[in-house]
C-alpha positions in Angstrom: 120.9 122.0 83.1 122.0 118.4 83.0 121.2 116.5 86.2 123.9 114.6 88.0 123.1 111.3 89.6 124.7 110.8 93.0 124.3 107.8 95.3 122.7 108.5 98.7 125.5 106.5 100.3 128.7 106.1 98.1 130.0 102.6 97.9 126.8 100.8 98.9 125.8 100.0 95.3 127.0 100.2 91.7 124.8 101.8 89.1 126.5 100.9 85.9 123.5 101.5 83.6 120.0 100.2 84.0 118.6 97.3 85.9 121.1 94.8 84.6 124.2 96.6 85.9 122.7 97.6 89.2 124.0 95.6 92.3 124.3 96.2 96.0 127.9 96.1 97.2 128.9 94.5 100.4 132.3 93.2 101.6 133.5 89.6 102.2 136.1 88.5 104.8 138.8 86.5 103.1 139.4 84.5 106.3 135.9 83.4 107.2 133.8 84.3 104.1 131.4 86.4 106.2 129.5 88.9 104.0 128.6 92.4 105.4 126.0 94.9 104.2 126.2 97.7 104.8 129.8 97.2 103.8 132.6 96.9 106.4 135.9 98.3 105.4 138.0 98.1 108.6 137.8 94.7 110.2 135.7 91.6 110.2 132.7 91.8 112.6 132.3 88.0 112.8 133.1 87.0 116.4 134.0 83.5 115.1 136.5 84.7 112.5 139.8 82.9 112.9 142.0 85.8 112.0 140.3 88.8 110.6 141.2 88.5 107.0 141.2 91.2 104.3 137.8 92.6 103.5 137.1 92.7 99.7 134.2 94.3 97.9 131.5 91.7 97.0 128.5 92.3 94.8 125.4 90.9 96.5 122.8 88.7 94.9 120.4 90.5 92.6 117.4 88.4 93.7 116.1 87.3 97.1 112.9 86.4 98.8 110.6 88.6 100.8 111.3 88.0 104.5 108.9 90.7 105.8 107.2 93.9 104.6 105.2 96.9 105.9 104.0 100.3 104.8 105.1 103.7 106.0 102.1 105.9 106.3 103.8 108.9 108.0 106.3 111.5 106.8 109.6 110.5 108.4 111.5 113.1 110.4 114.9 114.7 109.4 117.4 113.8 108.2 115.1 112.2 105.6 114.7 114.6 102.8 111.1 115.6 102.3 109.2 118.6 101.1 106.7 119.5 103.8 104.6 121.4 101.3 104.2 118.3 99.0 101.4 115.8 99.5 102.6 112.7 101.3 102.6 109.3 99.6 102.8 106.2 101.7 105.7 103.9 100.8 106.4 100.2 101.2 109.4 98.8 103.0 110.6 95.3 102.2 113.1 93.1 104.1 114.6 90.7 101.6 116.5 87.5 102.5 119.6 86.9 100.3 120.1 83.2 100.7 123.7 83.0 99.3 124.9 85.7 101.7 122.7 84.5 104.6 121.5 88.0 105.4 118.4 90.2 105.2 118.6 93.6 103.5 116.0 96.3 104.0 114.9 98.7 101.4 111.9 100.5 99.8 109.8 98.8 97.3 109.9 100.2 93.7 107.3 102.9 93.0 103.9 101.5 92.5 104.5 98.3 94.6 102.1 98.2 97.5 101.8 96.0 100.5 98.9 94.2 98.7 101.4 93.2 95.9 103.8 91.4 98.2 103.8 88.1 100.1 106.4 86.4 102.4 108.6 84.1 100.3 107.9 86.0 97.0 110.9 86.5 94.8 112.1 90.1 94.3 115.0 91.8 92.6 117.1 94.9 93.4 116.7 97.7 90.9 117.9 101.3 90.8 115.8 103.9 92.5 115.6 107.6 93.2 115.3 108.9 96.8 115.2 112.6 96.0 115.7 115.2 93.3 117.2 118.6 93.9 116.0 120.4 90.8 117.8 123.7 91.7 121.2 122.0 92.2 120.5 119.6 89.3 121.2 116.5 91.5 119.3 113.2 91.6 120.0 111.2 94.7 120.0 107.5 93.9 119.3 104.5 96.0 118.0 100.9 95.6 114.5 99.5 95.5 113.0 96.0 95.6 110.6 94.9 92.8 108.7 91.6 92.4 110.2 89.4 89.8 107.9 89.1 86.7 107.3 85.6 85.5 107.3 84.7 81.8 104.2 86.2 80.3 104.3 89.3 82.6 102.7 87.8 85.7 104.2 88.4 89.2 
């Protein structure tokens, strides 16, 4: 059976094929230029906005800098999808500052990226990720991950 890829939260990112086409999607107010993620589709949340302009979809920067990070060493409670019979793997959470948008976006690090691999100020990029696979239903639930940017020659 062919597996269907579904975003965990529709409208928060575009997955148009591989790392190059993957972007987080926010919204930008046409009146004050404030950017929101998660996206805001009803009205501008900026209290200093002069008139609450139209909110338009805005792809966010692909790269940012590590603002903070930590590891999760416990199995999170519901509604997080987790098989209680499977062995637990710690995961790394990264808060990334997007300078152009003047915001910090939280997400998991890409598989294999550990706390020891990160440093505040390090450049990272957003890449497609998988949160869960429902093999019986044939569904892959997609999300975003943060991965350190490789320098020429392969070094981080």
